[in-house]
N, C-alpha and C positions, 0 to 999 in steps of 0.2 A: 505430538506424534513428532518426530522429525525423522525422516526417514529418508535411505541412502536408493537412487533409483540407477541402474546399469552402470554402476561404480562412481556415480555423481551423490556427493554426501553436500548438504545445503554446508554454507559455510556464513556463520556468524559469529559476529561481534560480540567481545566477549559479557559486554555489555547492555545487549536483546535482552527485552523481555518476551519470553514465546508463554501465555496462557496453557493451561496442561489439556484443553480440550481442544488447541488447533493444534494442523496438520500442516507440516513444509518437508514437502518432498522434492528430492532431486537437483538439479542444477539453479540452485537457488542461493542468492548473496544477501546479508544484509545489513547495513552500517551501525554507527554507532548511535546506541542511545535509542535506536526504532524497538519499537513495539506489534507486537503478534496478537491480539485479543480471544475471544472465546470462542472457537466455532467455527475460526475465518480458518480455510485454508489456499495455500499456495503451493499449485502444481507445478515445478519445474520440468515436466519430464519430456514434454516433445524440443523442447528451446528453453533459454538461460533468462531467468527475472533476475533481475539488478535493483533493488532499495536500498535507497540512497541512506542519507543519518535523520534520525530525530522523524521518522515518518512513522504512524499512527493506523495500521492493520488491523478494523475496531472489529467487534463481533458480527462472525455470522459473512464477513467479505468472501469471495472468490478469488482467486486470480490465476488465470491459464493462457495456456497459450496454444498452439496446433502447428502440424508437423510442417506446414506450410507457410504462413504469414510472419508475422514480426516476433519478435520477444517482449518481452513487459521490461519496460525501463524506466521504473520513478525514482526521481530528484532528489533533492533535501528538502526534510520541513515540508510535507506533505502527511493530509488528513484523509483516510480514505473513509467514510460513513459508514457507518453499521448496514450489511447484509449489500453493498456495491457487489459490482460483477465489474472486474477489468482483464480483458481480454485481446493479449498482444498489441501492447498499445505505448506509446511512449508519452510520460508527463513529468512536466517542470518540475520547479522548483516554488516552493513555496503555495502549494496549490490547495487547493478545499474539492472531493469530488463526494457530496454531498449524498447521505441515506440514501437507498435502493437505488442509488444511480447506475446504468449499464454503459459502458464504454467499449465499444468495438475492438475489432482489430482493427492494423494499420490508422488509429489517431493518434494523432499528435497534440498535444495541450502543451501551450506555452509557456513560462512562467508564469507564475501571479493570477492566476488564473481560479474562478469561481466553477463548479460545476451543480447548478442545484438538483436538490434531496429530486430522484425523483424521474430524472431523466435521462432518456436514452439517446447517446451519441453514436449515430449510425459509422460503420465503417469504410475507412479513409476521411475520414472528416479532420481536419485541420485548426485549430482554435490558437487568435494570436494571443499572444504572451496578453495580462493586466486585462480581462473581458469576464465577463460572467455570463453563462449562457445556459440557457433551462429549454423544457418542453421533451415532447415528443412527436419529431426528431429534433433534439435540443437546437436551439437556436441561437445566435449571440443576440442577449436585449441590453447593455448594454459596460462602457470603460467600468473596472475595477477602482472604486475609491479607496481613500488613506485609511478610511471608519474600514472598510474589508478587511485591507491587508493587518491592521491592527487587531482587528479579529478572526481573520486565520493567523496571525504570529501568539496568540489568547490561547489559541485551543491547541497551537503546537505543544506550547510549554506547558497547557494544562494534564496532558497527557503525555507528555514525555515525564513530568512530576509525579502524575499518577501512575505510572511503569517503575519509576525510585522507587514509590513506596511498594510496589508488589511482590517487585523484589526482595527488598528487605524483610518484606512483613508476610508470605503469605503462607500457608502451610504449606503448599507441592508444589514450588515452585521447580522448573529443573534445573540442575545443577548442571548450569554451563561448563563447569570441566567433565562433564561427562558427555553432554553434548559436545564439547570440541574435540573428545577424544572415541570419540564415535560410537559411543555403549546405550545412548536412550535418541 
């Protein structure tokens, strides 16, 4: 479901895949080749949400902001794992946000980072580029390796190609023309 809120309608690049049970509301922009999977909710009702290119927002993720704090800005080639929650944060390029992670308000995550599955990143945390963090609260554990980067890139490509396959073969994909024309 793609919904206008207070005169703001989500802007999706024509190449974006949106699963038929995902919800995108309000001041949201999503870039080339990105995908929003089943049950995901992206609510740009209080502030803007900007999602870069080849970003995968996987099943049952929640992206939201409040009235006071930061918008959500996600760089390019980011994977947001199943059931992750992002709230008013900034995520750099080529990052992996693990399944079930929670990233709170005013968090800034540098490029090429991994947030391990199930981690809680507390409000205001700044994570330097090329850092793996994990835990509750999330703490830096080590620097990202070249093997880690290969794994992140492989995941980005896997979901990019999977989303292209869904666009071509899905029984009920959103018609991007209808979405862009504001009819759905």
